[in-house]
C-alpha positions as CSV (number, residue, x, y, z in Angstrom):
1,M,0.0,0.0,0.0
2,K,1.2,3.5,-0.8
3,I,-0.3,6.9,0.0
4,Y,0.1,9.8,-2.5
5,V,-0.3,13.3,-1.1
6,A,-0.9,16.6,-2.9
7,A,-0.4,19.8,-0.8
8,N,-0.6,23.5,-1.3
9,V,2.8,24.8,-0.5
10,K,1.6,28.3,0.2
11,S,-1.2,27.4,2.6
12,K,0.6,24.2,3.8
13,K,-2.7,22.3,3.5
14,I,-3.2,18.9,2.0
15,T,-5.4,19.2,-1.0
16,L,-5.7,15.5,-1.9
17,M,-4.7,12.1,-0.6
18,K,-5.0,8.9,-2.5
19,V,-4.3,5.3,-1.4
20,A,-3.0,2.8,-3.9
21,A,-2.6,-0.9,-3.5
22,G,-1.5,-3.8,-5.7
23,E,0.2,-3.1,-9.0
24,R,-0.1,0.7,-8.9
25,V,2.3,0.7,-5.9
26,H,5.1,-0.5,-8.2
27,D,4.7,2.3,-10.8
28,D,4.6,5.7,-9.1
29,S,4.6,7.5,-12.5
30,K,1.1,6.2,-13.2
31,A,-0.3,7.9,-10.1
32,L,0.6,11.5,-10.9
33,P,-1.6,12.0,-14.0
34,D,-4.6,10.9,-12.0
35,L,-3.7,13.1,-9.1
36,V,-3.3,16.2,-11.3
37,E,-6.6,15.5,-13.1
38,T,-8.4,15.1,-9.8
39,I,-7.0,18.3,-8.4
40,I,-7.8,20.3,-11.6
41,E,-11.4,18.9,-11.7
42,S,-12.0,19.6,-8.0
43,N,-13.5,22.9,-6.9
44,S,-10.8,23.5,-4.3
45,V,-8.3,25.1,-6.7
46,T,-8.5,27.3,-9.7
47,S,-5.0,26.6,-11.0
48,L,-2.0,24.5,-10.0
49,G,0.6,26.8,-11.4
50,K,3.6,24.7,-10.3
51,L,4.1,21.0,-9.7
52,F,6.8,19.8,-7.4
53,A,7.7,16.1,-7.6
54,D,10.7,13.8,-7.3
55,G,12.6,12.2,-10.1
56,V,10.4,9.1,-10.5
57,Y,8.0,11.4,-12.3
58,D,10.5,12.5,-14.9
59,N,9.0,11.2,-18.1
60,N,7.6,12.6,-21.3
61,G,4.0,11.6,-20.7
62,I,3.9,13.4,-17.4
63,F,5.5,16.5,-18.9
64,R,3.0,16.6,-21.8
65,Q,0.1,16.3,-19.4
66,I,1.2,19.1,-17.0
67,F,2.2,21.4,-19.9
68,H,-1.2,20.8,-21.5
69,N,-2.8,22.0,-18.3
70,G,-0.6,25.1,-18.0
71,I,1.5,23.8,-15.1
72,L,5.2,24.5,-14.7
73,P,7.1,21.3,-13.6
74,Y,9.7,21.3,-10.9
75,I,11.0,17.7,-11.0
76,N,13.8,17.0,-8.5
77,K,16.2,14.4,-10.0
């Protein structure tokens, strides 16, 4: 089991938590697009602006998705 957390760095509040079990635990890069879409679709934010993530999310599919939504990536390698 793994817990994914999205937080607003300005307000220091958690905006989304998602629990994954089974196969999804072994591929973290598959979790980020779902998290981003859920946050964008929620009424709690009007814009993400920037996305901070670690190097496991450094792939072309994720970059395409976040650029498509007008988000600036900050991926720590």
